[in-house]
MDTraj code that builds the backbone (N, CA, C; nanometers):
import mdtraj as md
import numpy as np

residues = "UNK UNK UNK UNK UNK UNK UNK UNK UNK UNK UNK UNK UNK UNK UNK UNK UNK UNK UNK UNK UNK UNK UNK UNK UNK UNK UNK UNK UNK UNK UNK UNK UNK UNK UNK UNK UNK UNK UNK UNK UNK UNK UNK UNK UNK UNK UNK UNK UNK UNK UNK UNK UNK UNK UNK UNK UNK UNK UNK UNK UNK UNK UNK UNK UNK UNK UNK UNK UNK UNK UNK UNK UNK UNK UNK UNK UNK UNK UNK UNK UNK UNK UNK UNK UNK UNK UNK UNK UNK UNK UNK UNK UNK UNK UNK UNK UNK UNK UNK UNK UNK UNK UNK UNK UNK UNK UNK UNK UNK UNK UNK UNK UNK UNK UNK UNK UNK UNK UNK UNK UNK UNK UNK UNK UNK UNK UNK UNK UNK UNK UNK UNK UNK UNK UNK UNK UNK UNK UNK UNK UNK UNK UNK UNK UNK UNK UNK UNK UNK UNK UNK UNK UNK UNK UNK UNK UNK UNK UNK UNK UNK UNK UNK UNK UNK UNK UNK UNK UNK UNK UNK UNK UNK UNK UNK UNK UNK UNK UNK UNK UNK UNK".split()
xyz = np.array([
    [-0.5330, 1.0848, -0.1566],
    [-0.4427, 1.1050, -0.2229],
    [-0.3657, 1.0050, -0.1966],
    [-0.3240, 0.9450, -0.3490],
    [-0.2734, 0.7949, -0.3279],
    [-0.0593, 0.7996, -0.2827],
    [-0.0004, 0.6781, -0.2469],
    [0.0730, 0.7132, -0.1088],
    [0.1192, 0.5754, -0.1075],
    [0.2929, 0.6234, -0.0880],
    [0.3914, 0.4934, -0.0322],
    [0.4031, 0.4571, 0.0517],
    [0.4130, 0.3649, 0.0828],
    [0.4698, 0.3691, 0.2290],
    [0.5491, 0.2938, 0.2811],
    [0.6352, 0.2960, 0.3404],
    [0.7872, 0.2251, 0.3758],
    [0.7832, 0.2150, 0.4400],
    [0.7589, 0.0766, 0.5470],
    [0.8116, 0.0719, 0.6718],
    [0.9352, 0.0454, 0.6909],
    [0.9899, 0.0856, 0.8119],
    [1.1573, 0.1002, 0.8094],
    [1.2364, 0.0686, 0.6720],
    [1.1896, 0.1476, 0.5616],
    [1.3339, 0.0863, 0.5061],
    [1.4992, 0.0880, 0.5213],
    [1.5418, -0.0529, 0.4008],
    [1.6827, -0.0427, 0.5294],
    [1.8071, -0.0183, 0.3809],
    [1.7659, 0.0162, 0.2566],
    [1.8501, 0.0638, 0.1765],
    [1.8095, 0.2107, 0.0903],
    [1.9332, 0.2891, 0.1339],
    [1.8827, 0.4627, 0.0764],
    [1.8313, 0.4159, -0.0862],
    [1.9405, 0.3033, -0.1576],
    [1.8881, 0.3114, -0.3177],
    [1.7852, 0.2732, -0.3416],
    [1.6492, 0.1712, -0.2850],
    [1.5734, 0.1460, -0.2597],
    [1.4633, 0.2727, -0.3125],
    [1.5145, 0.3338, -0.1981],
    [1.3587, 0.4229, -0.1701],
    [1.4307, 0.5555, -0.2692],
    [1.5465, 0.5381, -0.3150],
    [1.5320, 0.6185, -0.4202],
    [1.4847, 0.6173, -0.5804],
    [1.5150, 0.4715, -0.5651],
    [1.4592, 0.4148, -0.6940],
    [1.3270, 0.4343, -0.6586],
    [1.2198, 0.4428, -0.5439],
    [1.0571, 0.4754, -0.5129],
    [1.0196, 0.5363, -0.5491],
    [1.1005, 0.6209, -0.5154],
    [1.0587, 0.7875, -0.5381],
    [1.0595, 0.7884, -0.6634],
    [1.1338, 0.7320, -0.7475],
    [1.0851, 0.8187, -0.9192],
    [0.9919, 0.7370, -0.9372],
    [0.9862, 0.6133, -0.9013],
    [0.7811, 0.5246, -0.9267],
    [0.7288, 0.6142, -0.8864],
    [0.7331, 0.6536, -0.7600],
    [0.6270, 0.7680, -0.7383],
    [0.5694, 0.8521, -0.8153],
    [0.6558, 0.8861, -0.8636],
    [0.6822, 1.0564, -0.9471],
    [0.6048, 0.9820, -1.1052],
    [0.6807, 0.8956, -1.1426],
    [0.5779, 0.8329, -1.2779],
    [0.4631, 0.7498, -1.2804],
    [0.4302, 0.7645, -1.1905],
    [0.2916, 0.6755, -1.1290],
    [0.1577, 0.7695, -1.0085],
    [0.1820, 0.8846, -0.9656],
    [0.1665, 0.9911, -0.9625],
    [0.0914, 0.9637, -0.7818],
    [0.1985, 0.9195, -0.7098],
    [0.1806, 0.8616, -0.5626],
    [0.2671, 0.9141, -0.4811],
    [0.2627, 1.0498, -0.3394],
    [0.3463, 1.0583, -0.2854],
    [0.4313, 0.9312, -0.1618],
    [0.5321, 0.9869, -0.0965],
    [0.5902, 0.9244, -0.0072],
    [0.5878, 0.8947, 0.1389],
    [0.5538, 0.8165, 0.1983],
    [0.5364, 0.8243, 0.3137],
    [0.6809, 0.7267, 0.4010],
    [0.7549, 0.7684, 0.4753],
    [0.8022, 0.6966, 0.5355],
    [0.8147, 0.6619, 0.6998],
    [0.8400, 0.5409, 0.7259],
    [0.8163, 0.5256, 0.8961],
    [0.9319, 0.4649, 0.8869],
    [0.9792, 0.5186, 0.9813],
    [1.1578, 0.5061, 1.0333],
    [1.2463, 0.4475, 0.9308],
    [1.3081, 0.4922, 0.8450],
    [1.3921, 0.5407, 0.7400],
    [1.5449, 0.4506, 0.8222],
    [1.5946, 0.3606, 0.7914],
    [1.7504, 0.2776, 0.9157],
    [1.8362, 0.3939, 0.8606],
    [1.8180, 0.4882, 0.7664],
    [1.9618, 0.5640, 0.6620],
    [1.8886, 0.7480, 0.7228],
    [1.9743, 0.8035, 0.6151],
    [1.9514, 0.9790, 0.6289],
    [1.8939, 0.9715, 0.4691],
    [1.7656, 1.0256, 0.4538],
    [1.7010, 0.9848, 0.3062],
    [1.7912, 1.0878, 0.2129],
    [1.9757, 1.1830, 0.2794],
    [2.0051, 1.2276, 0.1478],
    [2.1010, 1.1009, 0.0768],
    [2.0872, 0.9909, 0.1366],
    [2.1326, 0.9137, 0.0895],
    [2.0865, 0.8240, -0.0796],
    [1.9601, 0.8300, -0.0502],
    [1.8908, 0.8419, -0.1198],
    [1.8722, 0.8635, -0.3109],
    [1.8864, 1.0140, -0.2869],
    [1.9075, 1.1149, -0.3984],
    [1.9889, 1.0694, -0.4795],
    [2.1075, 0.9704, -0.4826],
    [2.1780, 1.0093, -0.5910],
    [2.0809, 0.8423, -0.7088],
    [1.9621, 0.7925, -0.6730],
    [1.9166, 0.6698, -0.7069],
    [1.7564, 0.7550, -0.7785],
    [1.7216, 0.8903, -0.6561],
    [1.6085, 0.9501, -0.6987],
    [1.5329, 1.0317, -0.8900],
    [1.7208, 1.0489, -0.9008],
    [1.7182, 1.1634, -1.0037],
    [1.6149, 1.2369, -0.9973],
    [1.5587, 1.2568, -1.0726],
    [1.4502, 1.3551, -1.1551],
    [1.3396, 1.3367, -1.0073],
    [1.3187, 1.3114, -0.9729],
    [1.2451, 1.2744, -0.8394],
    [1.2509, 1.3424, -0.7335],
    [1.3668, 1.4153, -0.7332],
    [1.4584, 1.5011, -0.5549],
    [1.2971, 1.5755, -0.4583],
    [1.1871, 1.6663, -0.6049],
    [1.1157, 1.6896, -0.5144],
    [1.0285, 1.5474, -0.4474],
    [1.0046, 1.4249, -0.4440],
    [0.8852, 1.3540, -0.4013],
    [0.9579, 1.3609, -0.2684],
    [1.1143, 1.2879, -0.3161],
    [1.2241, 1.2893, -0.1409],
    [1.1733, 1.4492, -0.0471],
    [1.1942, 1.5482, -0.1027],
    [1.1770, 1.6370, 0.0334],
    [1.0691, 1.6511, 0.0022],
    [0.9279, 1.6385, -0.0225],
    [0.7762, 1.6177, -0.0025],
    [0.7432, 1.4847, 0.0938],
    [0.8487, 1.3929, 0.1099],
    [0.8750, 1.2818, 0.2032],
    [0.8149, 1.3117, 0.3491],
    [0.7008, 1.1914, 0.3783],
    [0.6912, 1.2319, 0.4815],
    [0.7175, 1.1146, 0.5888],
    [0.8042, 1.1644, 0.7231],
    [0.8408, 1.1155, 0.8631],
    [0.7470, 1.0956, 0.9158],
    [0.7283, 0.9483, 0.9650],
    [0.6601, 0.9017, 1.0950],
    [0.7441, 0.7396, 1.1822],
    [0.7126, 0.7876, 1.2624],
    [0.7763, 0.6912, 1.3828],
    [0.6621, 0.5609, 1.3944],
    [0.5262, 0.5467, 1.2962],
    [0.4866, 0.4197, 1.3401],
    [0.3897, 0.4618, 1.2132],
    [0.3451, 0.3262, 1.1857],
    [0.2665, 0.2702, 1.0784],
    [0.1252, 0.3222, 1.1414],
    [0.0691, 0.3475, 1.2707],
    [-0.0342, 0.4011, 1.2551],
    [-0.0444, 0.5527, 1.2356],
    [0.0674, 0.5400, 1.2649],
    [0.0599, 0.7369, 1.1746],
    [0.0610, 0.8067, 1.1003],
    [0.1104, 0.6689, 1.0312],
    [0.1472, 0.6869, 0.8559],
    [0.0376, 0.6744, 0.7655],
    [-0.0847, 0.5722, 0.8624],
    [-0.2175, 0.5418, 0.7863],
    [-0.2644, 0.6329, 0.8388],
    [-0.2993, 0.7644, 0.8863],
    [-0.3707, 0.8405, 0.9602],
    [-0.4002, 0.9002, 0.8112],
    [-0.5454, 0.9509, 0.8091],
    [-0.5953, 1.0520, 0.6576],
    [-0.5336, 0.9787, 0.5437],
    [-0.5858, 0.7698, 0.5090],
    [-0.5143, 0.7360, 0.4360],
    [-0.6455, 0.6764, 0.3946],
    [-0.7270, 0.6785, 0.2938],
    [-0.8228, 0.5969, 0.2146],
    [-0.8259, 0.4659, 0.2383],
    [-0.7288, 0.4175, 0.1134],
    [-0.7537, 0.2503, 0.1963],
    [-0.6581, 0.2335, 0.1627],
    [-0.5678, 0.1058, 0.2626],
    [-0.4137, 0.0933, 0.2838],
    [-0.4416, -0.0458, 0.1965],
    [-0.3668, -0.1207, 0.1476],
    [-0.3323, -0.2543, 0.1208],
    [-0.2067, -0.2401, 0.1289],
    [-0.1705, -0.3657, 0.2084],
    [0.0144, -0.4028, 0.2815],
    [0.0337, -0.5450, 0.1762],
    [0.1803, -0.5577, 0.1418],
    [0.2005, -0.6045, 0.1069],
    [0.2718, -0.7620, 0.1418],
    [0.2646, -0.8869, 0.1206],
    [0.3424, -1.0187, 0.1726],
    [0.3537, -1.0963, 0.0542],
    [0.4382, -1.1447, 0.0017],
    [0.4498, -1.2880, -0.1062],
    [0.3850, -1.3994, 0.0149],
    [0.3040, -1.4063, -0.1137],
    [0.2066, -1.5259, -0.0870],
    [0.1230, -1.5723, -0.0138],
    [0.0593, -1.3895, 0.0379],
    [-0.0310, -1.3611, 0.1300],
    [-0.1959, -1.3135, 0.0895],
    [-0.3052, -1.2863, 0.0608],
    [-0.3858, -1.2004, 0.0352],
    [-0.3997, -1.2513, -0.1505],
    [-0.4434, -1.1567, -0.1715],
    [-0.5121, -1.0962, -0.3201],
    [-0.4053, -1.1513, -0.4172],
    [-0.4430, -1.1773, -0.5303],
    [-0.3280, -1.1772, -0.6275],
    [-0.3381, -1.0197, -0.7195],
    [-0.1793, -0.9155, -0.6412],
    [-0.2252, -0.7773, -0.7401],
    [-0.3078, -0.7571, -0.8651],
    [-0.2274, -0.8551, -0.9499],
    [-0.2820, -0.8604, -1.0899],
    [-0.4860, -0.8407, -1.1281],
    [-0.5753, -0.9362, -1.0483],
    [-0.6508, -0.9428, -1.0244],
    [-0.7235, -0.8591, -0.9194],
    [-0.6200, -0.7877, -0.8450],
    [-0.7157, -0.6926, -0.6701],
    [-0.7497, -0.5895, -0.7659],
    [-0.8900, -0.5875, -0.7325],
    [-0.9919, -0.4014, -0.8094],
    [-0.9265, -0.3147, -0.6853],
    [-0.8042, -0.2546, -0.7614],
    [-0.7413, -0.1399, -0.6498],
    [-0.8471, -0.0261, -0.6807],
    [-0.8392, 0.0558, -0.5522],
    [-0.9502, 0.1952, -0.6002],
    [-0.8540, 0.3046, -0.6600],
    [-0.9055, 0.4027, -0.6401],
    [-0.8799, 0.5583, -0.6995],
    [-0.7556, 0.6281, -0.5815],
    [-0.8053, 0.5839, -0.4641],
    [-0.7266, 0.6154, -0.3700],
    [-0.6695, 0.5863, -0.2743],
    [-0.5709, 0.4543, -0.3169],
    [-0.5035, 0.3486, -0.3053],
    [-0.4359, 0.3284, -0.2261],
    [-0.3332, 0.3620, -0.1438],
    [-0.2706, 0.3222, -0.0730],
    [-0.1776, 0.2143, -0.0282],
    [-0.0306, 0.2211, -0.1007],
    [0.0327, 0.0562, -0.0505],
    [0.1346, 0.0599, 0.0644],
    [0.1176, -0.0219, 0.1131],
    [0.1816, -0.0166, 0.2201],
    [0.3352, -0.1590, 0.1856],
    [0.4359, -0.0850, 0.2038],
    [0.5290, -0.2153, 0.2047],
    [0.6403, -0.2052, 0.2962],
    [0.7290, -0.3343, 0.3525],
    [0.7872, -0.3490, 0.4711],
    [0.9077, -0.3703, 0.4651],
    [0.9953, -0.4141, 0.5148],
    [1.1391, -0.3832, 0.5334],
    [1.2203, -0.5088, 0.4223],
    [1.3375, -0.4514, 0.3730],
    [1.3540, -0.5636, 0.2600],
    [1.4198, -0.6626, 0.3449],
    [1.4325, -0.6895, 0.4151],
    [1.4877, -0.8364, 0.4931],
    [1.3749, -0.8643, 0.5406],
    [1.3062, -0.7827, 0.5756],
    [1.1298, -0.9413, 0.6341],
    [1.0490, -0.8362, 0.6350],
    [0.9842, -0.7883, 0.5409],
    [0.8635, -0.7408, 0.4888],
    [0.7906, -0.6420, 0.5929],
    [0.6193, -0.6972, 0.6469],
    [0.5857, -0.6197, 0.7017],
    [0.5791, -0.7687, 0.8316],
    [0.5150, -0.6350, 0.9433],
    [0.5178, -0.8149, 1.0288],
    [0.3646, -0.8567, 1.0296],
    [0.3195, -0.9397, 1.1096],
    [0.1179, -0.9907, 1.0758],
    [0.1066, -0.8860, 1.1614],
    [0.0874, -0.8035, 1.2523],
    [0.0341, -0.6810, 1.2858],
    [0.0526, -0.5620, 1.1927],
    [0.1408, -0.5320, 1.1552],
    [0.1364, -0.4182, 1.0960],
    [0.0428, -0.4389, 0.9442],
    [0.0670, -0.6073, 0.8918],
    [-0.0578, -0.6063, 0.8271],
    [-0.2026, -0.5956, 0.8222],
    [-0.2447, -0.6275, 0.9698],
    [-0.3621, -0.6017, 1.0317],
    [-0.4226, -0.4667, 0.9751],
    [-0.2867, -0.3485, 1.0517],
    [-0.3595, -0.2251, 1.0347],
    [-0.3929, -0.2444, 0.8969],
    [-0.4039, -0.2945, 0.7481],
    [-0.3813, -0.2696, 0.6465],
    [-0.5237, -0.2671, 0.6287],
    [-0.6661, -0.2166, 0.5657],
    [-0.7048, -0.2718, 0.4849],
    [-0.7546, -0.4475, 0.3823],
    [-0.6622, -0.4197, 0.3515],
    [-0.6412, -0.5900, 0.2951],
    [-0.5127, -0.6296, 0.2667],
    [-0.4835, -0.7117, 0.1974],
    [-0.3399, -0.7587, 0.1718],
    [-0.3934, -0.8369, 0.0180],
    [-0.1925, -0.8066, -0.0414],
    [-0.1676, -0.8096, -0.2082],
    [-0.0990, -0.8778, -0.1726],
    [-0.0812, -0.9739, -0.3021],
    [0.0660, -1.0520, -0.3518],
    [0.1032, -1.0413, -0.4701],
    [0.2304, -1.0522, -0.5121],
    [0.3243, -1.0560, -0.6729],
    [0.2899, -1.1979, -0.6846],
    [0.2291, -1.2437, -0.7722],
    [0.2476, -1.3831, -0.7492],
    [0.3936, -1.4641, -0.8817],
    [0.4592, -1.4961, -0.7829],
    [0.6275, -1.4801, -0.8062],
    [0.6817, -1.6530, -0.7809],
    [0.7387, -1.7294, -0.8837],
    [0.8209, -1.8207, -0.8440],
    [0.9191, -1.8172, -0.7891],
    [0.9886, -1.9449, -0.7344],
    [1.0978, -1.9575, -0.7257],
    [1.1394, -1.8928, -0.5084],
    [1.2135, -1.8166, -0.5569],
    [1.2284, -1.7209, -0.4356],
    [1.1170, -1.6611, -0.3704],
    [1.0054, -1.6451, -0.4179],
    [0.9389, -1.5893, -0.3930],
    [0.8369, -1.4513, -0.3995],
    [1.0079, -1.3939, -0.3058],
    [0.9538, -1.2244, -0.3222],
    [1.1004, -1.1555, -0.4182],
    [1.0489, -1.0457, -0.4281],
    [1.0988, -0.9188, -0.5099],
    [1.2246, -0.7754, -0.4380],
    [1.2843, -0.8179, -0.4918],
    [1.3749, -0.6699, -0.4360],
    [1.2394, -0.5001, -0.3720],
    [1.2778, -0.5002, -0.2957],
    [1.1336, -0.3778, -0.2469],
    [1.1188, -0.3318, -0.3441],
    [1.2005, -0.2789, -0.3730],
    [1.1774, -0.0997, -0.5529],
    [1.1033, -0.1799, -0.6242],
    [1.1384, -0.3363, -0.6713],
    [1.0941, -0.3677, -0.7705],
    [0.9299, -0.4052, -0.7641],
    [0.9601, -0.4711, -0.6286],
    [0.7692, -0.5325, -0.6258],
    [0.7141, -0.4464, -0.6216],
    [0.7416, -0.3009, -0.5925],
    [0.6940, -0.1334, -0.5408],
    [0.6583, -0.0705, -0.7231],
    [0.7102, -0.1404, -0.8109],
    [0.6883, -0.1180, -0.9465],
    [0.5510, -0.1805, -0.9773],
    [0.6044, -0.3197, -1.0042],
    [0.4934, -0.3973, -1.0245],
    [0.3382, -0.3615, -0.9452],
    [0.3130, -0.3158, -0.8279],
    [0.2229, -0.2732, -0.7326],
    [0.1923, -0.1448, -0.7936],
    [0.2560, -0.0449, -0.8117],
    [0.2351, 0.0106, -0.8637],
    [0.1664, 0.0397, -0.9579],
    [0.2194, 0.0085, -1.0605],
    [0.1517, -0.0716, -1.1876],
    [0.0360, -0.1200, -1.1788],
    [-0.0221, -0.1810, -1.1347],
    [-0.1481, -0.2842, -1.1551],
    [-0.2120, -0.1111, -1.1286],
    [-0.1959, -0.0932, -0.9241],
    [-0.3135, 0.0556, -0.8765],
    [-0.3017, 0.1071, -0.9581],
    [-0.2270, 0.1632, -1.0556],
    [-0.2418, 0.2561, -1.1571],
    [-0.3555, 0.2573, -1.2888],
    [-0.3719, 0.0939, -1.3012],
    [-0.3868, 0.0689, -1.4010],
    [-0.5274, -0.0014, -1.4233],
    [-0.5589, -0.0640, -1.2871],
    [-0.5736, -0.1776, -1.2328],
    [-0.6735, -0.0916, -1.1103],
    [-0.7623, 0.0514, -1.1686],
    [-0.8008, 0.1533, -1.0267],
    [-0.9430, 0.1303, -1.0770],
    [-1.0899, 0.1151, -0.9636],
    [-1.2051, 0.0983, -1.0000],
    [-1.2302, 0.2457, -0.9187],
    [-1.3185, 0.2216, -0.8634],
    [-1.4230, 0.3473, -0.7791],
    [-1.3928, 0.3597, -0.6844],
    [-1.3734, 0.4544, -0.6153],
    [-1.3190, 0.4960, -0.4763],
    [-1.4079, 0.4437, -0.3522],
    [-1.3981, 0.3611, -0.2522],
    [-1.4986, 0.3548, -0.1380],
    [-1.4447, 0.3665, -0.0516],
    [-1.5236, 0.4384, 0.0629],
    [-1.5192, 0.5193, 0.1117],
    [-1.4586, 0.4081, 0.2742],
    [-1.3357, 0.3752, 0.3220],
    [-1.2860, 0.2652, 0.4344],
    [-1.3734, 0.2834, 0.5581],
    [-1.3851, 0.4091, 0.5605],
    [-1.4929, 0.3837, 0.6833],
    [-1.6170, 0.3260, 0.7126],
    [-1.7334, 0.3128, 0.5469],
    [-1.7856, 0.2172, 0.5703],
    [-1.7709, 0.0970, 0.5579],
    [-1.6801, 0.0232, 0.5238],
    [-1.5882, -0.1027, 0.5293],
    [-1.6129, -0.1271, 0.6640],
    [-1.6043, 0.0043, 0.7766],
    [-1.5700, -0.0259, 0.9542],
    [-1.7217, -0.0450, 0.9691],
    [-1.8238, 0.0244, 0.8687],
    [-1.9913, -0.0014, 0.9409],
    [-1.9870, -0.0965, 0.9044],
    [-1.9710, -0.1651, 0.7855],
    [-1.9881, -0.3464, 0.7367],
    [-1.9643, -0.4351, 0.8860],
    [-1.8365, -0.4014, 0.9791],
    [-1.7313, -0.4539, 1.0218],
    [-1.8552, -0.4802, 1.1101],
    [-1.9353, -0.3350, 1.1270],
    [-1.9338, -0.3614, 1.2917],
    [-2.0816, -0.3878, 1.2750],
    [-2.1658, -0.4280, 1.1812],
    [-2.2729, -0.4639, 1.1734],
    [-2.2384, -0.6414, 1.1231],
    [-2.1470, -0.6854, 1.0709],
    [-2.1773, -0.7932, 0.9905],
    [-2.0440, -0.9151, 1.0877],
    [-1.9325, -0.8471, 1.1474],
    [-1.8354, -0.8964, 1.1887],
    [-1.6604, -0.8708, 1.1144],
    [-1.5735, -0.9203, 1.1658],
    [-1.4388, -0.9118, 1.1136],
    [-1.4610, -0.9907, 0.9999],
    [-1.4393, -1.0848, 0.9834],
    [-1.4661, -1.1971, 0.8495],
    [-1.5449, -1.1126, 0.6963],
    [-1.6252, -1.0410, 0.7515],
    [-1.6951, -1.0280, 0.6396],
    [-1.6316, -0.9048, 0.5601],
    [-1.5726, -0.8216, 0.6871],
    [-1.4872, -0.7154, 0.6159],
    [-1.3827, -0.7260, 0.5413],
    [-1.3511, -0.8577, 0.6109],
    [-1.2144, -0.8861, 0.4959],
    [-1.2772, -0.9876, 0.3511],
    [-1.3702, -1.0049, 0.3505],
    [-1.4088, -1.0452, 0.2154],
    [-1.4380, -0.9234, 0.1822],
    [-1.4956, -0.8284, 0.2068],
    [-1.5828, -0.7387, 0.1562],
    [-1.4500, -0.6822, 0.0806],
    [-1.3700, -0.6176, 0.1684],
    [-1.2340, -0.5746, 0.1835],
    [-1.1169, -0.6318, 0.0488],
    [-1.1391, -0.7522, 0.0466],
    [-1.0425, -0.8317, -0.0365],
    [-1.1388, -0.8342, -0.1852],
    [-1.2560, -0.7857, -0.2159],
    [-1.2885, -0.7794, -0.3020],
    [-1.3335, -0.6954, -0.3713],
    [-1.2740, -0.5828, -0.2869],
    [-1.2585, -0.3944, -0.3796],
    [-1.3376, -0.3692, -0.4033],
    [-1.5083, -0.3478, -0.2962],
    [-1.6277, -0.3680, -0.4098],
    [-1.6483, -0.1516, -0.3855],
    [-1.7134, -0.1748, -0.5268],
    [-1.7766, -0.0354, -0.5747],
    [-1.8287, 0.0508, -0.4526],
    [-1.8874, 0.1634, -0.4648],
    [-1.9590, 0.2416, -0.3903],
    [-2.1352, 0.1389, -0.4439],
    [-2.1790, 0.1671, -0.5396],
    [-2.3171, 0.0285, -0.5587],
    [-2.3141, -0.0925, -0.4750],
    [-2.1742, -0.1581, -0.5134],
    [-2.2056, -0.2566, -0.4643],
    [-2.1362, -0.2742, -0.2767],
    [-2.1204, -0.2118, -0.2549],
    [-2.1519, -0.1437, -0.0872],
    [-2.2428, -0.1003, -0.0379],
    [-2.3015, -0.0173, -0.0801],
    [-2.5009, 0.0034, -0.0453],
    [-2.5436, -0.1149, -0.1125],
    [-2.5625, -0.2295, -0.1591],
    [-2.6033, -0.3455, -0.1576],
    [-2.5830, -0.4209, -0.0387],
    [-2.4830, -0.3774, 0.0068],
    [-2.4533, -0.5235, 0.0942],
    [-2.4704, -0.3659, 0.2342],
    [-2.4720, -0.3072, 0.3078],
    [-2.5318, -0.2389, 0.3517],
    [-2.6818, -0.2403, 0.3627],
    [-2.7178, -0.2557, 0.2748],
    [-2.8831, -0.2496, 0.2627],
    [-2.9388, -0.3730, 0.3445],
    [-2.8407, -0.4962, 0.2716],
    [-2.8740, -0.6013, 0.3007],
    [-2.8813, -0.6838, 0.4753],
    [-2.7881, -0.5832, 0.5176],
    [-2.7440, -0.6184, 0.6259],
    [-2.8589, -0.5594, 0.7622],
])
top = md.Topology()
chain = top.add_chain()
for i, resn in enumerate(residues, 1):
    res = top.add_residue(resn, chain, resSeq=i)
    for name in ("N", "CA", "C"):
        top.add_atom(name, md.element.get_by_symbol(name[0]), res)
traj = md.Trajectory(xyz[None], top)
């Protein structure tokens, strides 16, 4: 299942807008310690009230990532360009706080990191960033690769190879070839 995971969102309006995006692009919503009552997000969620009602709440990103096939963290200027990244069918997108984004430790919990190439200020409003990344994930998704298989690669070959493979988002066939050659 595809999810959008918001880590400590601070603005209810953004969360409401993101609920609408989740409805439009087929994602469910997971929230880590929101800084407001979810009822406050209803006015901007419009026809996506069901997404808000079914949103799962977590007290840590680690718990929110349980049962997630492949997690893509987001950070301005870091990781792969989201327009060039090959998203997987069951990719979950992790977005951070409006004021400071994701921490280094939170990014390390993700399988890979992407960014939106932006000039000027360099980062976008949370709901705007969510819309761009959800669109790219919906338009540019390939075959699903089990992230447990990436862990096997990491155990056999080390963390840098795992990062390289995750960044490239290989297909099952490509991963079979890598595992066969190690």
